[in-house]
C-alpha positions, 0 to 999 in steps of 0.5 A: 500500500505504501509503495503505491501511495507514497510516490503520489503524495503531493504535500510538502516534504516534512508534512504529516502522513498518518496511518489510520488504525482503528479495527482488527488485530493490528501488528505493532511491528508492521506499524513501526515498519510502515512509519519507518517507510513514511519517514524515509520518504521524507514525511512526518509519520503519525499514528491515528487511532481511537483512545480506547482502541489503541489502549486495548489492541496495540503496544503503542508504547513500543511505537513511541520508543521509535517515534516519540510524540507520534500519536494522534488520538480521537476521543469525544463525549458525543456527536454534538456540534462543538467548536472547542474541546471539553477538557475533561473528555480529552484522552491522556496518553503520554506521546500524544501530539494531536487530539481529535476532540470532535467529529462534528466541528462548527459546520458539522461533519468536520473533525476538530483537532488540537495540536499540542506540539505544532506538528501540523505545521510541518512542511508548510512554512515554504521550506523544509529542512533536510540533512545532506552529508551532515549539513542541514539544508533548506529547500523549497517545499512548494510542490508542483501540485500545490502551485497548480492547485493555487492557480486553479483556486485563483481561476474564476469559473467564467475563465474556464477554458478547453484543456482545464480539468473540472469536477462534476459537483455532487449537487448537480442533477441534470446536464445542460441539455436536460438529461439526468446526470448518472450518479457515478459521474458525480464527483469525477473529474474530466477535461473540458473539450469545448466551451460554449457560453455557460456550458462546458463539453466534458471529454470522456463522457462527451456531455455538456454541463453548466459551469455552475455545476462544475468545480475547477481542479486544474488549469491546463493548456487549451485543446482544439475542438477537433478532439470531439468529432463525429466518428464513423467506421468501427473499432475493436474492444477485446474480441468485440467489433464496435460500430461507431455512432455518436448519440444520446441514450436515456434509460427507461429502466435500471440498466447494469453497466458492463466492462464488455457487452453483457460481460463482467458487470462493474457494479455501476448502474444507469437508472431511469431518466439518466443519460449517456452520450455513446460512441458506438454499438454492438450486438451480443446475445439477445441485446444491443449494447452501446459503448461509452468511454470512461476515465483512463480511455476504457469503454463501458457498456449498457444494453439499450435494445432487445436485439430480437424484438427490437424493443428499446430499453429507453429513448434515443436522441 
């Protein structure tokens, strides 16, 4: 897990990478091993757990011998909205650096934490100190990802252009063309292929969304509108030959999503009223399936018509 995730961390060197251990029968030696990997990668290792759990299921004192003051402990008396800690409810463990005193902070649904030692500031002062050949060297800790995020934050929605990356807001309900947005599209991010007034054409799903229903994540180089074309001919997807066709299908019932036409269900579904812009179709068995491209360049499929009776499972536009 750490081999996969540590190279992807984009916060400054020295900042916290926390291990969340709250269930099962955790191995103390495995935790120490993992925290060593975090430290070697240049980050501050912290062990997060609940007050009662860590006392009952973990030799946390062994962890503290290797990593002093490395505990982040959660303990709170109730789930009422709180903006300050209740002193008598705070955990008492030697080696704590941070306490989470509520899971429902002022706005509700946010964690509230008290940092006793300033560990949460690590890495965020614009520089980070590292040892090179016995000499302490300060380097710029502002990563490329942080700079890109700052640029995105400073870009108003009115300035979104082709090539930028946006996220579909969870509150979005309909595409700009009126069709219902599929639930599994919400929260996902897509490149903007084209801009038309207040509408953005999202690459990958090839659908128009209102600017107000998108959140800008990163600012990229403009792309030409030639990336969205009316396709003809066929393309191969594994053993299947897909006939190209660009159109919109709106489900008239709940339809399962497959990795291949009628094969390998993904667990996702299109529900009645949800729409998809597809780029091709194919017959497999008793049904006609349409294909659409997902993030990563792969295709997914849903059944749209009974191939024998020709009865559609929704409407086409």
